[in-house]
N, C-alpha and C positions, 0 to 999 in steps of 0.2 A: 478748772477750763484745761481742758489735754487739748495738746495741740501736734498738728496731723503732719508729719513732713513731706513737703509735695514734690520731692524729689524723684521717688517711683512715679510719680502721675506725671512728670516733665517725660521721664525716660517714654512712657506708656505712648506719650502725644506725640514725642521724635519718632519712637518706633510704627507707629502708624504710617505718618507722611512719608517716612520711607518707604516703607512697605508700599504704599499707592505708588510713589514714584517709580520705585523696579517691576511693577506689576505692570505697569504704563507702557516701561522700557523694554519689557519681555515681550509684552503682545505687539507692540510694532516693530521689533528687530530679529523676532525670531521665524523662520521660515515655516516649519513646520509645524502642521497642528500636535505633532506628537511632543515634537522640541519645547514648545508651548507649554501643553500642559505636562510635563517632566519639568522644566524649569520652572511652573508656579506652585508646582508640588512641593520642590526643594526650599522654594521661597515662603513658603507661608508654615513649612514645618520650621526652618529659621526662627519665624518670628514668633510662633506658637513655644519656643521656647522660650525667646524672649521675654514674650507675658508673663510666662511661669517663674522667669526669677525677678525680674520687675517688680510687680504689684502681687506678690505671692500669695495672701489670701482670698483675694476679693476677685480674681482673675483663673483658676483655678480650672472652673469648668466653661471656660472661652477658651484657654489653652488647649484642653484637651478635645474640647468638639473642632480645634482649625489643626490638632494633629491628624484629628480622623480625615479629616477633608485630604490633608494633605497626601496620605496613604492613598487615598480614592484617585486624588490626580497623577501621583506617580506610576498606580496601576495600570490608570486610564491611557496615559502617556505611552506607557511599555506595550500596552494592546493596540493603540493605535499603531505605533511603529513594527510591530511583529503583522500585523492582519495588511499591511501597506508591503511586506515585502512579501507577500503571498504571489504568487500567478492566478490573473483572476481570469476567469471563462466570461463570456457573454450571454449570455444562455437565452437571449433575445432574439436573435436572428437566427434564422435558418440556416441549418450548414447548406451550402449551394452544391450540388453533384452535378458529378463532369460527367456525360456521354462519352463514351467510349468508342468509336465508329469505326 
C-alpha cells in the first residue's frame, strides 16, 4: 500500500483560499479598472507559480493555463490604462456653428 504525502494538497488549499481572499481585496479596494486588471494578473501569475511548485505533476496544466490568463489580464490592464489617457472626442453631438454677423 502506497502512502501519499498530504502536504502538497494542504499547500494547494491554502494558496487557493489566500488567492480568493486577495482577489476580493483587490476588487474591493482598487480604484480603476486598469489597476484591478493589472493587480489581478500579477496575483494570478504568482498563484500559478505557486501551484506549479506545490503539486508538481498533477497541476501543471492548471498552472500553464493560469499563466496565460495572467498575461491576458495584465495586457488588458495596460490597454485600459493607455486608452483611458488618450483624449476622447464626442462624435455624437454636432458641432455648433457660430454666425459671425
